[in-house]
N, C-alpha and C positions, 0 to 999 in steps of 0.2 A: 598109155595114155588115151585119154579119151579125145574122139573127134570134136571138133568145133561144129556147132550149130550154124547151118549154111544158110539159115535165116530166123532173126528173131520172131516170137509168136505175134508181136505186134505187126511185122514187116506180112506175115502171112496172114492175119486177120484182113490188113488192109486189102489184099490181092482178092481173098475169098469176098469182101465186100463189094469190090468191084464186079467179080463174076457174078454173085450173086443179084446184083442190081442190073445188072446188063443181061443175064439170061433167066433169071427166076429161080425159085428154090428148086426145082429142078434139074441145075446145072450139075454136071457131073465133077465129083471128086478128082478125077483124071486130070479134067481139064485146070482145075484151082491148083494142085499139084505141080503141073506142066508150067504153070505163069509164073507161079512161085520158085520154081527149079528145084524143088524136092520132090519126094515119091509121096505115094497115096500113103504106105505105112507110116511116113513122118506125121502126115496130117492128124490119121487115126491116133498114132502115139501119143501126139500132144493134146490132140482135142477130143478122144474117145469116139464120137459116132458125127455122122455129117449134122444131125439135129445140133450138136452139142457146139460145132464149130459155128453151123448158122447163128446160134444164139450170141455166141461170143462175139460174132463178127457185125452183128446188128442188132443187139438191145443197145440202148443208150448207156452210156457210164454210170455208176452209183451218183458221182457229184461231176456234171460238165463244167467245164471253164468258166460257161455264162453264169451259172449258179457259184462259184468258188469267188467271182469276183464280188458276191452280197456277202459275205462274210466279211471284208476288210472296210466296211463303211457303216452308215457314210462319214466318208470323210470330213474336214473341213474344206476340201475343192469346193466347187459349184454344184449343188445338188443337182440341176437339170443335166450338167454334163456327165456326173456320176451315171445319172438314170438312161442318159443316151449311150453309153458304151454298154453299159448292161445288155440293153435291149438291142442292140449292135449286136453282139455275142448270141445273144437268145435267138434273134431273127436267123442269124448263119447256121446256128445249130440246128434249129426247127427244119430249116430247108434240106439240111444234110439228111435228119433223120428220117423225114414222111418216106423217100423211095425205101426204107430199112423196114420201118413199120410194115410197111404195103406188102414188101415180100415176105414177112413175117405173117402176114395175114393170110398171103395166098397159100400157104403149105398146107390149110387148112384147121388150125388150132387158134382159139382166139385169145386176144392180146392178155385177159384176165389172167389165165393159168400162167403166161410169161411172165407177169407182172408180179406172180408170186415168189419169186425170186428175188425180189427187195424186201427190205423190212418194211420201207414207203416207198410204195411206186411213184415213180420221176415224177410225172405230171403233179400229185401231191406234194412231193420235195420241193419242187421249184417255187408252186404255190406259197407254199408255208414260208420259205427263204425270200420271196419279194414280201410278203406280209411281216415278215422279223425286220425286214432292213426297214420299210417303212415305217414299223412303229417304234424302231430305234431314232427314225428322222422326226417321228413326231415327237418322240419325249424330248428331242433335241431343241423343239419348239420351231423348226425349221418347214414343217407344215402344219396344215389347218387339221382339227380336230376330225378326220375322216373316218370311213368304215376301212380299214387298210387291205381287211380281208376280202372286200368286193374289189376293191382298185388291184389287188395283187390277181383277182381272176381276171378282170378287163386287160391287164398287163399280159397274162398268159393267154387269154384267149384272141388278144391283136396280133400274136405272134403265129398260134398254132393256126388260124384260120386264114391267114395269108398264104404260108407253108402248104396248108390244104388244097386250098384252091389252084393255086401255080402247081400243084405237082399235079391235081386232077385236071387241069386243063392245058398243061404243057406253056401257059403263059408266064412268061418271064417279067420281073418289075412292075407286077399288078399294086398298083398305086404310088408308082413311079420307084425310081431307083432302090436298092435296101436303105441306102443312108438318108434319101429323102424320107422313104415312107418311116423311115426311125425318128427323123425329126418331127413329122406330122404328128405321130403317136404321142410321141414325149410333149410337145406341144400341148394335145388334148389332155393328157393327163395331167399334166402342171396345171393348166387350167383349174383343174378340178381338187389340187391337193394343196396349192400355193398358199402360205399363210395369209391371212384377211390383211395386214397392213403392206401387202405386197401388190395389192390390187389399185 
């Protein structure tokens, strides 16, 4: 009878992610294994190498939660509220991902090589998902005839830039608390995309 796994892969990755962020790419697999309550052999059996463990723990998922929110809309609900929900989830995601990407960069390889693991790199996939959502909203007549690709880049940039500066400076709440910041960005975007008759 096979012995049950002591920890799931996801639990191991959570522990590894915390250890890499706390100690950097040089953290020992012995420390990670100890914190996870498993042997180093278990880590290597499940993930192959320390580098593969690091990539599995720190690279973004193929489709993060914020992006999956875009697949179901726009619904008939208030468009600004839908945009706010997506941006709030995106903001939290980028704040969590910045330290991860910093650690990956610190290990001495560029992000370009790591992003080759994806069919479409996550930043590009995100921009395309936002643009597709806006395109559907435009087809429904719920926003004006705008360049949805440019709006999607502005959306992504407003989330990336805040997370980057907060990570770089250690300042929390840059631009206000996250919900307040998101409200301000949604208001700015909405002013540019609202249908003509909404003015």
